[in-house]
C-alpha positions in Angstrom: 76.7 34.5 -3.1 76.2 38.1 -2.0 75.5 39.1 -5.6 72.9 36.4 -5.9 71.3 37.4 -2.7 71.1 41.1 -3.8 69.7 40.0 -7.2 66.9 38.0 -5.5 66.1 40.9 -3.2 66.0 43.4 -6.1 63.8 41.1 -8.0 61.4 40.7 -5.1 61.4 44.5 -4.6 60.7 45.0 -8.3 57.8 42.5 -8.1 56.3 44.2 -5.1 56.6 47.6 -6.8 54.9 46.2 -9.9 52.1 44.6 -7.8 51.7 47.7 -5.8 51.7 49.9 -8.9 49.2 47.7 -10.6 47.0 47.6 -7.6 47.2 51.3 -7.1 46.5 51.9 -10.8 43.4 49.7 -10.6 42.0 51.7 -7.7 43.3 55.1 -9.0 41.4 54.5 -12.3 38.6 52.5 -10.8 35.9 54.9 -11.8 37.2 55.2 -15.3 37.4 51.4 -15.7 33.8 50.8 -14.3 32.4 53.6 -16.5 34.0 52.2 -19.6 32.8 48.7 -18.7 29.2 49.8 -18.1 29.3 51.9 -21.2 30.3 48.9 -23.3 27.7 46.7 -21.6 24.9 49.1 -22.3 26.1 49.4 -25.9 25.7 45.7 -26.5 22.8 44.6 -24.2 19.3 45.1 -25.5 17.3 44.1 -22.3 17.2 45.7 -18.9 19.9 44.7 -16.4 19.7 45.4 -12.6 22.8 45.2 -10.4 22.8 45.8 -6.7 26.6 46.5 -6.5 29.7 46.7 -8.6 33.2 46.4 -7.3 36.8 46.0 -8.5 39.1 43.5 -6.9 42.8 43.2 -7.6 43.5 40.3 -5.2 40.8 37.7 -5.8 42.4 36.4 -9.0 45.9 38.0 -8.9 47.7 39.0 -11.1 44.5 39.5 -13.0 41.8 41.8 -11.6 38.1 41.2 -11.5 34.9 43.3 -11.9 32.4 41.8 -9.4 28.7 42.3 -9.9 26.4 41.4 -7.0 22.7 40.4 -7.1 22.5 40.5 -10.9 19.2 40.4 -12.8 19.1 40.2 -16.6 15.7 40.3 -18.2 14.9 38.1 -21.2 14.0 39.3 -24.7 10.4 38.1 -24.6 7.6 40.8 -24.0 6.8 41.3 -20.4 9.1 41.0 -17.4 10.8 37.6 -16.9 14.4 36.9 -15.8 16.8 35.4 -18.3 19.5 35.2 -15.6 19.7 35.8 -11.9 22.9 35.4 -10.0 24.2 36.2 -6.5 27.6 37.1 -8.0 29.1 37.5 -11.5 32.8 38.2 -11.8 34.6 39.3 -15.0 38.4 38.6 -15.1 40.6 41.1 -17.0 44.4 41.6 -17.6 45.5 44.9 -15.9 48.2 45.6 -18.5 45.6 45.3 -21.3 43.1 47.5 -19.5 45.9 50.1 -19.0 46.2 50.2 -22.8 42.4 50.5 -23.2 41.8 46.9 -24.2 39.0 45.3 -22.2 39.3 41.6 -23.1 37.4 39.3 -20.8 39.8 36.5 -19.9 37.6 34.7 -17.4 34.1 34.5 -16.0 32.8 33.3 -12.7 29.1 32.9 -11.9 27.8 31.8 -8.5 24.4 30.9 -7.2 22.6 31.5 -10.5 19.4 30.5 -12.4 19.2 30.7 -16.2 15.9 30.4 -18.0 16.1 29.6 -21.7 12.8 29.6 -23.5 11.5 29.3 -27.1 7.8 30.2 -27.5 5.3 28.5 -29.8 6.2 30.9 -32.6 9.8 29.7 -32.4 11.2 33.0 -30.9 13.8 32.6 -28.2 14.1 34.7 -25.1 17.9 34.9 -25.0 18.5 37.3 -27.9 19.7 40.0 -25.6 22.8 41.3 -27.6 22.1 44.2 -29.9 22.9 43.9 -33.5 25.8 46.1 -34.6 29.1 46.2 -36.3 30.9 44.4 -33.5 33.2 47.4 -32.8 34.0 48.2 -29.2 36.7 48.0 -26.6 35.2 45.0 -24.8 36.0 41.5 -26.3 36.0 37.9 -25.0 38.8 35.3 -24.8 37.4 33.0 -22.1 40.1 30.7 -20.8 38.6 30.4 -17.3 34.8 30.0 -16.9 33.5 28.8 -13.6 29.9 28.0 -12.6 29.0 27.2 -9.0 25.6 26.2 -7.8 23.8 26.9 -11.0 20.5 25.8 -12.5 19.6 26.0 -16.2 16.1 25.5 -17.5 15.5 25.0 -21.2 11.9 25.1 -22.4 11.0 24.9 -26.1 7.3 25.2 -26.6 7.5 24.7 -30.3 9.4 21.4 -30.0 7.6 20.5 -26.7 10.9 20.1 -24.7 11.5 20.8 -21.0 15.0 20.2 -19.7 16.6 21.1 -16.4 20.3 20.9 -15.5 22.1 21.8 -12.4 25.7 21.8 -11.2 27.6 22.5 -8.0 30.9 23.1 -9.8 31.6 23.3 -13.5 34.8 24.7 -15.2 35.1 25.5 -18.9 37.3 27.1 -21.5 35.9 28.8 -24.6 38.2 29.4 -27.7 36.8 31.4 -30.6 37.9 31.0 -34.3 35.7 33.2 -36.4 32.1 32.0 -36.0 33.2 28.7 -34.4 33.6 28.2 -30.7 35.4 25.3 -29.1 34.1 24.6 -25.5 35.9 22.2 -23.2 34.2 21.6 -19.8 34.7 19.5 -16.7 32.7 19.1 -13.5 29.5 17.7 -12.2 26.3 17.9 -14.1 22.9 16.8 -12.8 20.1 16.1 -15.2 17.1 17.1 -13.1 15.0 16.0 -16.1 15.1 15.5 -19.8 11.5 16.2 -20.9 10.4 15.3 -24.4 6.7 15.6 -24.9 5.0 13.8 -22.1 8.0 11.5 -21.5 10.5 12.4 -18.8 14.0 10.8 -18.8 17.1 10.7 -16.7 15.6 12.3 -13.6 18.0 13.3 -10.8 21.1 11.7 -12.5 24.4 13.2 -11.5 27.3 12.8 -14.0 31.0 13.6 -13.8 31.3 15.3 -17.2 34.4 15.7 -19.5 32.9 17.2 -22.6 34.2 18.9 -25.8 31.7 20.9 -27.9 32.2 22.8 -31.1 29.5 25.4 -31.9 29.1 26.8 -35.4 27.2 30.0 -34.8 26.7 30.7 -38.5 25.2 27.4 -39.4 23.7 26.8 -35.9 25.3 23.4 -35.4 26.5 22.0 -32.1 28.9 19.1 -32.5 29.5 16.8 -29.6 33.0 15.4 -29.9 33.7 12.1 -28.2 33.1 12.9 -24.6 32.7 11.0 -21.3 29.9 11.1 -18.8 30.4 9.0 -15.6 27.5 8.0 -13.5 27.8 5.9 -10.4 31.0 4.3 -11.7 29.6 3.6 -15.2 31.1 5.5 -18.1 29.1 6.7 -21.1 30.9 7.7 -24.3 28.8 10.3 -26.0 29.1 11.9 -29.5 26.8 13.4 -32.1 25.3 16.7 -33.2 22.4 19.1 -32.8 21.4 21.3 -35.7 18.8 24.1 -35.3 19.1 26.5 -38.2 16.0 25.5 -40.2 14.9 22.5 -38.1 15.8 21.1 -34.8 17.7 17.9 -35.7 19.5 15.7 -33.2 21.8 12.7 -33.9 23.2 11.3 -30.7 25.1 8.1 -30.0 26.0 6.8 -26.5 27.9 3.6 -25.7 28.6 2.0 -22.4 32.3 1.9 -21.7 33.7 -0.6 -19.1 30.1 -1.5 -18.7 28.6 -3.4 -15.7 25.2 -4.0 -14.3 25.2 -0.6 -12.6 25.3 1.0 -16.0 21.9 -0.6 -16.8 20.5 0.4 -13.5 21.4 4.0 -14.1 19.0 4.2 -17.0 16.0 3.5 -14.7 14.2 5.9 -12.3 16.0 6.4 -9.0 12.9 5.2 -7.0 13.1 1.9 -9.0 16.8 1.2 -8.6 17.5 2.6 -5.1 17.5 -0.9 -3.6 19.6 -2.3 -6.5 22.6 0.1 -6.3 24.7 -2.2 -4.2 24.6 -5.1 -6.7 27.8 -5.7 -8.7 28.6 -7.7 -11.8 31.4 -9.5 -13.6 31.5 -10.4 -17.2 30.3 -8.8 -20.5 27.6 -6.1 -20.0 26.8 -3.9 -23.0 24.8 -0.8 -23.8 24.3 1.1 -27.0 21.9 4.1 -27.5 21.0 6.0 -30.6 18.7 9.1 -30.6 18.0 10.5 -34.0 15.3 12.7 -35.6 13.5 16.0 -35.6 12.6 17.9 -32.5 9.4 20.0 -33.0 5.9 20.3 -31.8 4.8 17.7 -34.4 7.9 15.5 -34.5 10.1 13.8 -31.9 13.2 11.8 -32.4 13.3 8.0 -32.5 15.2 6.0 -29.8 16.9 2.7 -30.2 18.6 1.1 -27.2 20.4 -2.3 -27.2 21.6 -3.7 -23.8 22.3 -6.9 -22.1 24.9 -9.3 -20.7 26.7 -12.4 -21.7 28.0 -15.0 -19.3 27.9 -12.5 -16.5 27.8 -12.9 -12.7 25.5 -10.6 -10.6 25.9 -10.5 -6.8 25.5 -8.4 -3.7 28.7 -8.0 -1.7 26.8 -8.6 1.6 24.8 -11.6 0.5 25.9 -15.2 -0.1 24.0 -16.1 -3.2 24.8 -15.0 -6.7 23.4 -15.3 -10.2 25.9 -16.8 -12.5 26.3 -17.5 -16.3 23.7 -14.8 -16.9 22.7 -14.0 -20.4 20.0 -11.6 -21.6 19.5 -9.7 -24.9 17.6 -6.5 -24.3 16.2 -3.8 -26.6 14.0 -0.8 -26.3 12.9 1.1 -29.4 10.4 3.6 -30.4 10.1 5.6 -33.8 9.1 8.7 -31.8 9.5 9.5 -28.1 6.1 11.2 -28.3 4.4 8.1 -29.5 4.8 5.3 -27.0 2.0 3.4 -28.7 4.7 2.1 -31.1 7.3 1.5 -28.3 8.7 -1.9 -27.9 10.7 -3.5 -25.1 12.1 -7.0 -25.1 14.3 -9.1 -22.9 15.1 -12.2 -24.9 16.9 -15.5 -24.2 17.1 -14.9 -20.5 19.2 -17.7 -19.0 21.0 -17.9 -15.7 21.6 -20.0 -12.6 21.0 -19.1 -8.9 23.6 -21.1 -7.0 23.3 -23.9 -9.5 19.5 -23.7 -10.1 18.9 -22.9 -13.8 16.1 -20.7 -14.9 15.1 -19.2 -18.3 12.6 -16.7 -19.6 11.5 -14.1 -22.1 9.6 -10.8 -21.9 8.2 -8.6 -24.6 5.9 -5.5 -24.3 4.4 -3.6 -27.2 2.5 -0.4 -27.1 3.3 1.3 -23.7 -0.1 3.2 -23.8 -2.1 -0.1 -24.0 0.5 -2.8 -23.3 0.4 -6.2 -25.0 2.7 -8.5 -23.1 4.3 -11.8 -24.0 6.2 -13.4 -21.2 7.4 -16.9 -20.0 9.4 -18.2 -17.1 10.7 -21.7 -16.5 12.9 -22.9 -13.7 13.3 -24.3 -10.2 14.5 -22.1 -7.4 15.7 -22.8 -3.9 13.9 -20.1 -2.0 16.5 -19.6 0.8 19.1 -19.0 -2.0 16.7 -16.5 -3.5 16.4 -14.7 -0.2 20.1 -14.7 0.1 20.4 -12.9 -3.2 17.6 -10.4 -2.8 15.9 -9.3 0.4 12.2 -9.0 0.1 10.5 -6.4 2.4 8.5 -8.1 5.2 9.5 -11.6 4.0 11.7 -13.6 6.4 13.1 -17.1 7.0 12.1 -18.3 3.5 13.0 -21.9 2.8 11.7 -24.6 0.4 11.6 -25.0 -3.3 9.4 -23.5 -6.1 9.2 -25.1 -9.6 7.5 -22.9 -12.1 6.7 -23.1 -15.8 4.3 -20.3 -16.7 3.5 -18.0 -19.6 1.3 -15.0 -20.3 0.2 -13.4 -23.5 -2.3 -10.8 -24.3 -3.5 -7.2 -24.0 -3.3 -6.4 -20.3 -6.3 -3.9 -20.4 -8.6 -6.8 -21.3 -8.2 -8.2 -17.7 -10.2 -5.2 -16.3 -13.4 -6.5 -17.9 -15.1 -9.8 -17.2 -16.3 -10.3 -20.7 -12.7 -9.9 -22.1 -10.5 -11.2 -19.3 -10.3 -14.7 -20.6 -8.8 -13.5 -23.9 -5.5 -13.0 -22.0 -3.9 -16.4 -22.1 -2.1 -17.4 -18.9 -0.9 -20.9 -18.7 1.4 -23.1 -16.7 2.1 -24.7 -13.3 3.7 -23.8 -10.1 4.7 -26.5 -7.7 5.5 -25.7 -4.0 7.7 -28.0 -2.0 7.9 -27.7 1.7 7.7 -23.9 1.6 8.2 -22.0 4.9 8.4 -18.3 5.5 7.4 -15.5 7.9 5.6 -12.5 6.5 4.6 -9.0 7.6 5.6 -6.7 10.3 4.7 -9.3 13.0 6.3 -12.1 11.0 3.4 -14.5 10.9 4.5 -18.0 10.0 3.5 -20.1 7.0 5.0 -23.6 7.4 5.0 -26.8 5.3 3.4 -25.4 2.2 3.0 -28.0 -0.5 0.8 -28.4 -3.5 0.3 -27.4 -7.1 -1.0 -24.3 -8.7 -2.2 -24.2 -12.3 -3.1 -21.1 -14.3 -6.1 -21.2 -16.5 -6.2 -17.8 -18.2 -7.4 -15.4 -15.4 -8.0 -18.1 -12.8 -5.6 -20.2 -10.7 -6.5 -23.8 -9.7 -5.3 -25.2 -6.4 -4.6 -28.9 -6.1 -4.0 -30.2 -2.6 -2.5 -26.9 -1.5 -1.7 -27.7 2.2 0.2 -26.3 5.0 -0.1 -24.3 8.2 -0.6 -20.7 9.0 0.4 -20.0 12.6 -1.7 -22.3 14.8 -4.1 -23.4 12.0 -3.6 -25.9 9.2 -5.4 -26.2 5.9 -5.8 -28.3 2.7 -7.3 -26.4 -0.2 -8.7 -27.6 -3.5 -10.4 -25.3 -5.9 -9.9 -22.0 -7.7 -8.8 -18.4 -7.2 -11.0 -16.5 -9.6 -9.8 -13.4 -11.4 -6.4 -13.8 -9.7 -4.3 -12.2 -12.5 -6.4 -9.1 -12.6 -6.4 -8.9 -8.8 -2.5 -9.1 -8.7 -2.0 -6.5 -11.5 -4.6 -3.8 -10.8 -5.8 -2.1 -7.6 -9.3 -2.4 -6.2 -10.1 -5.5 -8.3 -12.3 -8.4 -7.0 -10.9 -11.8 -6.0 -12.9 -14.9 -5.9 -12.2 -18.1 -4.0 -14.2 -21.2 -5.0 -12.7 -24.0 -2.9 -13.1 -26.8 -0.5 -11.2 -26.5 2.8 -10.2 -29.3 5.1 -8.5 -28.6 8.4 -7.6 -30.5 11.6 -7.5 -27.3 13.6 -8.5 -23.6 13.0 -7.7 -20.9 15.6 -10.4 -18.4 14.7 -9.3 -16.1 17.6 -5.8 -15.8 16.1 -7.0 -15.5 12.5 -9.4 -12.7 13.4 -6.6 -10.9 15.3 -4.3 -11.1 12.4 -6.8 -10.4 9.7 -8.8 -7.6 11.4 -6.5 -6.0 14.0 -3.0 -6.0 15.5 -1.4 -6.4 18.8 -0.7 -2.6 18.9 -4.3 -1.6 17.9 -6.1 -3.7 20.6 -9.2 -5.8 19.7 -9.7 -6.7 16.1 -12.2 -4.9 13.9 -14.3 -7.3 11.8 -15.0 -6.3 8.2 -15.7 -7.9 4.8 -13.9 -6.5 1.8 -16.2 -5.4 -1.0 -13.7 -7.1 -3.4 -14.0 -10.5 -1.8 -16.1 -13.2 -3.3 -16.3 -16.7 -1.7 -18.0 -20.0 -2.5 -16.5 -22.0 0.3 -17.2 -25.5 1.7 -15.3 -26.6 4.8 -14.7 -29.6 6.9 -12.9 -28.7 10.1 -12.1 -31.3 12.8 -11.4 -28.8 15.6 -12.0 -25.0 15.9 -11.4 -22.4 18.6 -13.3 -19.2 19.0 -13.0 -17.6 22.4 -14.5 -20.2 24.8 -16.2 -22.1 22.0 -14.2 -25.2 20.9 -16.4 -27.2 18.6 -15.4 -30.3 16.6 -16.5 -31.8 13.3 -17.5 -28.4 11.8 -19.0 -28.7 8.3 -20.9 -26.3 6.1 -20.5 -23.8 3.3 -19.9 -20.0 3.2 -20.9 -17.6 0.4 -19.7 -14.0 0.3 -20.4 -11.2 -2.1 -21.0 -7.5 -1.7 -19.9 -7.5 1.9 -22.6 -9.9 2.7 -21.8 -13.4 4.0 -24.3 -16.3 4.0 -23.5 -19.4 6.0 -25.5 -22.5 5.1 -26.0 -25.9 6.6 -23.4 -25.5 9.2 -23.2 -28.6 11.4 -20.9 -29.0 14.4 -20.5 -30.9 17.6 -19.8 -29.0 20.9 -21.0 -28.2 24.4 -21.9 -31.9 24.7 -24.3 -32.0 21.8 -24.7 -30.8 18.2 -25.6 -27.5 16.5 -27.1 -26.9 13.1 -26.8 -23.3 12.0 -27.6 -20.9 9.1 -27.1 -17.2 9.0 -26.5 -14.0 7.1 -24.1 -11.2 8.0 -24.4 -7.9 6.3 -21.2 -5.9 6.8 -21.8 -3.0 4.5 -21.8 -0.7 7.5 -18.6 -1.6 9.3 -19.8 -0.1 12.6 -23.2 -1.7 12.5 -23.1 -5.3 11.2 -26.5 -6.9 10.7 -26.9 -10.6 11.6 -29.8 -12.9 11.0 -29.4 -16.5 12.1 -31.3 -19.6 12.9 -30.0 -22.7 14.8 -31.1 -26.0 16.1 -29.4 -27.2 19.3 -29.6 -30.9 20.3 -28.4 -32.4 23.5 -26.4 -29.3 24.6 -25.2 -29.2 28.2 -26.6 -26.1 29.7 -23.7 -25.4 32.0 -21.4 -25.6 28.9 -23.7 -23.3 27.0 -23.6 -20.6 29.7 -19.8 -21.1 30.1 -19.1 -20.7 26.3 -21.2 -17.6 26.1 -19.7 -16.1 29.3 -23.0 -16.3 31.2 -24.4 -14.0 28.6 -22.7 -11.0 30.2 -24.7 -11.2 33.5 -24.0 -12.5 37.0 -27.6 -13.3 38.2 -27.3 -16.9 37.1 -24.1 -18.6 35.9 -23.0 -21.9 34.5 -22.3 -23.2 38.0 -26.0 -22.9 38.9 -27.2 -25.0 36.0 -27.1 -28.6 34.8 -29.1 -30.6 32.2 -29.4 -31.1 28.4 -31.2 -28.8 26.1 -32.8 -29.0 22.7 -33.7 -25.7 21.2 -34.8 -23.9 18.0 -33.4 -20.4 17.9 -34.1 -17.5 15.5 -32.5 -14.2 16.1 -31.8 -10.8 14.5 -29.3 -8.3 15.8 -26.7 -5.7 15.0 -23.0 -6.3 15.9 -20.2 -3.9 16.6 -17.0 -4.2 14.6 -15.6 -6.2 17.5 -18.5 -8.7 17.0 -20.3 -7.7 20.3 -24.1 -7.5 20.3 -25.8 -4.1 20.3 -28.4 -4.9 23.0 -31.0 -2.6 21.7 -31.2 -4.4 18.4 -31.4 -8.0 19.6 -34.6 -9.8 18.8 -34.8 -13.6 19.3 -37.2 -16.5 19.7 -36.1 -19.6 21.7 -38.2 -22.7 21.7 -36.4 -25.0 24.2 -36.7 -28.3 26.0 -34.5 -29.0 29.0 -34.1 -32.6 30.2 -32.7 -33.9 33.5 -32.2 -30.3 34.7 -30.7 -29.0 37.9 -30.9 -25.6 39.5 -28.2 -25.4 42.2 -27.6 -22.8 44.8 -29.7 -20.2 43.0 -30.3 -17.5 45.5 -33.8 -16.4 44.5 -35.0 -20.0 44.6 -33.4 -20.4 48.0 -35.2 -17.3 49.2 -38.6 -19.0 48.5 -37.9 -21.3 51.4 -39.2 -18.6 53.6 -42.7 -19.1 52.1 -42.7 -22.7 51.0 -40.9 -24.3 53.9 -38.7 -26.5 51.7 -35.0 -26.8 52.3 -34.5 -28.7 49.1 -34.9 -25.6 46.9 -31.1 -25.1 47.0 -30.7 -28.2 44.8 -33.7 -28.5 42.5 -33.9 -31.3 40.0 -36.5 -31.4 37.4 -37.6 -33.5 34.4 -38.6 -32.1 31.0 -39.0 -28.4 30.9 -40.5 -26.7 27.8 -41.0 -23.0 27.0 -41.0 -20.5 24.2 -38.8 -17.5 25.2 -38.8 -14.2 23.4 -36.1 -11.5 23.6 -36.7 -7.9 22.4 -36.3 -4.3 23.6 -33.5 -5.4 25.9 -35.9 -7.7 27.7 -36.2 -11.5 28.1 -39.9 -12.5 28.1 -40.5 -15.9 29.8 -44.1 -17.2 29.5 -45.4 -19.3 32.3 -43.8 -22.7 32.4 -44.2 -25.6 34.9 -41.2 -26.9 36.6 -41.8 -30.5 37.8 -39.1 -31.2 40.3 -38.1 -33.8 42.7 -39.6 -31.6 45.5 -42.6 -29.8 44.1 -44.2 -28.4 40.9 -43.6 -24.7 40.4 -44.9 -22.4 37.7 -42.6 -19.6 36.7 -43.0 -16.6 34.4 -41.8 -13.1 34.1 -39.3 -10.7 32.5 -35.6 -10.0 32.9 -34.1 -6.9 31.3 -30.5 -6.5 30.0 -29.8 -3.9 32.8 -30.7 -6.7 35.3 -34.2 -5.6 36.4 -36.3 -8.6 37.1 -40.0 -9.3 37.5 -40.6 -13.0 38.1 -43.9 -14.5 39.0 -43.9 -17.8 40.9 -46.9 -20.1 41.7 -46.2 -23.0 44.0 -48.3 -25.5 46.0 -48.9 -24.5 49.6 -48.2 -27.6 51.6 -48.1 -26.0 55.0 -49.1 -22.7 56.4 -46.6 -22.7 59.3 -44.6 -19.9 57.8 -47.5 -18.0 56.3 -49.1 -15.0 58.1 -52.7 -15.4 57.0 -53.4 -11.7 57.1 -50.3 -10.8 55.1 -50.9 -13.6 52.5 -54.5 -12.7 52.1 -55.3 -12.4 48.4 -52.1 -14.3 47.4 -53.6 -17.8 48.0 -55.9 -19.5 45.6 -57.6 -23.0 45.6 -57.3 -24.9 42.3 -59.9 -27.2 40.9 -58.6 -30.1 43.0 -58.9 -28.1 46.2 -55.1 -27.7 46.5 -53.9 -24.3 47.8 -51.5 -22.4 45.6 -49.3 -19.5 46.8 -48.6 -16.6 44.4 -45.2 -14.9 44.8 -43.2 -12.3 42.9 -39.5 -11.6 42.7 -38.8 -8.0 41.8 -36.0 -5.5 41.8 -32.5 -5.9 40.3 -30.3 -9.0 40.4 -28.2 -7.3 43.0 -31.1 -6.0 45.1 -34.4 -7.9 44.8 -37.2 -9.0 47.1 -39.7 -11.8 47.3 -43.2 -10.7 48.1 -46.8 -12.0 47.9 -48.3 -11.5 44.4 -51.9 -10.6 45.2 -52.2 -8.8 41.9 -51.5 -11.9 39.8 -54.6 -13.6 41.3 -56.9 -10.8 40.2 -55.5 -9.9 36.8 -54.3 -13.2 35.4 -50.9 -11.7 34.6 -49.4 -15.0 33.4 -51.9 -15.4 30.6 -51.5 -11.7 29.6 -47.7 -12.2 29.4 -48.1 -15.3 27.2 -50.4 -13.4 24.8 -47.9 -10.5 24.6 -45.0 -12.8 23.9 -47.0 -14.5 21.1 -47.7 -11.2 19.5 -44.1 -10.2 19.6 -43.0 -13.5 18.1 -45.5 -13.2 15.2 -44.2 -9.7 14.4 -40.6 -10.8 14.6 -41.2 -13.8 12.4 -42.7 -11.7 9.7 -40.0 -9.1 9.8 -37.2 -11.6 9.9 -38.5 -13.5 6.8 -38.7 -10.2 4.9 -35.2 -9.1 5.8 -33.7 -12.5 5.1 -35.3 -12.5 1.7 -33.7 -9.1 1.0 -30.2 -10.3 2.0 -30.3 -13.8 0.6 -28.0 -14.4 -2.4 -28.3 -17.0 -5.1 -25.3 -19.3 -5.3 -24.7 -18.7 -9.0 -24.3 -14.9 -8.5 -21.1 -15.1 -6.6 -18.6 -14.8 -9.5 -20.5 -12.3 -11.6 -17.8 -9.7 -11.5 -19.9 -7.0 -13.4 -22.7 -7.0 -10.8 
């Protein structure tokens, strides 16, 4: 035991002495080693190299020692100054015993935080010929058994072949064995294809593989053989083999097969942005994948690609969802004779057949010419929509229930859909049946319920047959067509037409406007008409709600084109009577919406009219002061804000009205006349038929003189009332008694009519909040009432002429509404 202990101690001492000796030798001969290394490097390198610092370490890779270079810059061999390699640290590993004998064999190489730029210009000259030609003699040689790359980026650009590849790795380990002009390279680690660029096509972006690769490089014949190697991506294995020859021509012959394939393997071939939401899906069953890339790589030639993929009797599911696709079969192929010529590319998905929780569906898809796609596709099947939502979660679609039965097909050149004259050449056929469909959609989860009906494709149009249901508070039944619907769904900023009949028991316009033109977070809605919307709409609505307006039996038609809406022959019941209305809305300027309208009111209750229109935004007279029925013809022109409020300065209107069985109750100005007329009944004034032609313009209501024949007296009233509530009313009333009249004060305000009856002239002036009633001596002298009547007539004539001209400019012919080219 003592001898064994001494032996171990002696051995340890010997090892320490050897280590110390070697370490001491390294540092004793440090300068000589570095000088020899630099001398050999300069002897072989033909481009400038800049190094911030060189050190020798005997401990970092013991028992070997390393020459460590910091902040390395190696210039490429092209004219000008451009880096071939930059690295934070490059370490060369050597054997100290061999160095002691003068043999500088590089046994290992470690490169950290590097970028390598490999380029071939249009003349076919590379930038990485940095080794001087010579006899190969020298004291430095390579036998790389340990090559390590950390945080490296390699860019390869071949302008002659129109290639642009980028690779990166956080950790890659390799061994290189030389046998004459052949080098065997074995490597393991992670490899990210930032991109594989061939011509204008970019493949395998941001794909990170676990690589186990064996390469054999023949430097004499310029051949790189890829022995059967494995690349693993997101759990899917690819078996890769082939060759790359570049002595006379760049020729590639690459084969890749999916090994232990699943649906994830197919997803890995697609762009990350496309498959990010599919990564959690799993599969069971037979999934296959086979890729061949073969041909010449040059500026004029690109290799052909042929990919076969698919599944047989497979099951696809999401581990967190209940539904699954079972018995799935699909035969897929993508091929192109040249990656640079996608006009001849072809993609097919044939014999698609599967079941979603027992519901079977089938389909096919083919696309030719990726530059100008020609598509042939069909789908047939019945789907339970809640099972569909339990298999795949659609963004902003919630609580989906009901069934959809579809049998549709599409065939044609997709670009033809962009032009009206050719759109019908794309054949779209088939039917979609909706059965008790319910869902919530959007950020605010607006509810569609009880959707039933049939949809039939007719090339670029979609026919609706008894499409009925409810949207929030409103219900609908639609029959007609969606025009240009396929183009609208496939391409941005395309027009959509609706030529249909609408029937509804109830429409909540307040809610529809709030949903369509605004949101709860944004406050009041902002009305607009899309330039891409074309409507030819007839409607029959039993009840409607818009603010305080709740009409019934609403009928009419609506035409929309070019952000102009024309409402024709609208008839409705409401406010105790009926309304017939026509109008034009020009919404080209969203902040200033022009409105021209004419209406006929019959039997309208005046108090209801004032209530519905919120007393016309004034407090001088309100719906509680008024009673009676009105017939009226109204023409108006105005500009509206995006919130559909009138811009007062723009309102011009003519109102020809007849009021029957009217009452004016508790109207303060009328009550104040009692001081002069000695009539207590003025607080509740009843009158028979009252006629007048009122004009509104320049923020002023002009009221020509009218006679109010009441239960108490006959009064003539005229005047003006401005939108800022300044009033100037003129009143002429019979003077039955002079008890309350001061003769001196009233002098000049009393006149005898032809029958000898005394009439008193009064005026009400000021504002609605602060007014006064005084004698109107001026009216007797100047005949103000007749002058006002003449002024009103002139304004009406001018407005009528202007309104007819503008209406003619905006009016649209009915047959223009689906002329997509205009």
